[in-house]
Kinemage of the C-alpha trace (Angstrom):
@kinemage 1
@onewidth
@group {chain A} dominant
@subgroup {mainchain}
@vectorlist {calphas} color= white
{ca met a 1} P 113.150 102.724 119.174
{ca lys a 2} L 112.822 100.287 116.286
{ca tyr a 3} L 112.038 103.004 113.728
{ca lys a 4} L 115.230 104.909 114.618
{ca val a 5} L 117.322 101.861 113.758
{ca arg a 6} L 115.429 101.413 110.484
{ca arg a 7} L 115.881 105.106 109.671
{ca phe a 8} L 119.633 104.874 110.334
{ca ile a 9} L 120.046 101.752 108.179
{ca phe a 10} L 118.068 103.370 105.361
{ca leu a 11} L 120.230 106.507 105.516
{ca val a 12} L 123.436 104.437 105.442
{ca ile a 13} L 122.172 102.540 102.372
{ca ile a 14} L 121.326 105.795 100.560
{ca leu a 15} L 124.686 107.359 101.414
{ca ser a 16} L 126.697 104.288 100.423
{ca leu a 17} L 124.731 103.992 97.182
{ca gly a 18} L 125.574 107.611 96.400
{ca ala a 19} L 129.236 107.048 97.202
{ca tyr a 20} L 129.290 103.851 95.128
{ca leu a 21} L 127.989 105.661 92.061
{ca gly a 22} L 131.021 107.900 92.383
{ca ser a 23} L 129.774 111.277 91.195
{ca lys a 24} L 129.932 113.741 94.076
{ca asp a 25} L 126.995 115.773 92.777
{ca leu a 26} L 124.920 112.636 92.424
{ca ser a 27} L 125.826 111.332 95.883
{ca ile a 28} L 124.952 114.700 97.447
{ca thr a 29} L 121.632 114.657 95.595
{ca leu a 30} L 120.934 111.093 96.709
{ca ala a 31} L 121.856 111.938 100.289
{ca gly a 32} L 119.499 114.932 100.164
{ca ile a 33} L 116.641 112.876 98.727
{ca gly a 34} L 117.402 110.125 101.248
{ca gly a 35} L 117.372 112.609 104.107
{ca val a 36} L 113.997 114.003 103.058
{ca leu a 37} L 112.571 110.501 102.592
{ca val a 38} L 113.896 109.308 105.945
{ca gly a 39} L 112.495 112.379 107.681
{ca tyr a 40} L 109.105 111.868 106.056
{ca leu a 41} L 108.993 108.151 106.907
{ca ala a 42} L 110.082 108.768 110.491
{ca lys a 43} L 107.411 111.451 110.898
{ca ala a 44} L 104.752 109.157 109.460
{ca glu a 45} L 105.790 106.379 111.855
{ca asp a 46} L 105.815 108.796 114.798
{ca asn a 47} L 102.288 109.917 113.899
{ca gln a 48} L 101.152 106.306 113.585
{ca tyr a 49} L 102.672 105.502 116.978
{ca glu a 50} L 100.958 108.507 118.596
{ca arg a 51} L 97.584 107.554 117.076
{ca thr a 52} L 97.959 103.962 118.278
{ca lys a 53} L 98.863 105.188 121.757
{ca glu a 54} L 95.833 107.517 121.848
{ca his a 55} L 93.566 104.783 120.547
{ca arg a 56} L 94.717 102.413 123.284
{ca ala a 57} L 94.175 105.119 125.890
{ca tyr a 58} L 90.513 105.456 124.843
{ca glu a 59} L 89.831 101.715 125.095
């Protein structure tokens, strides 16, 4: 659950940064990059969580 909150906060920061810079093209680009980054980080954390869970199951 914790990673979802972190992902949401990160996305909000990226979007607000894009909006702050003012250029619509730039903010869309930043939002796109942010979305990809957030997706990648969330996937990496999910994989880490699954591995930890499996590791504990073996012990």
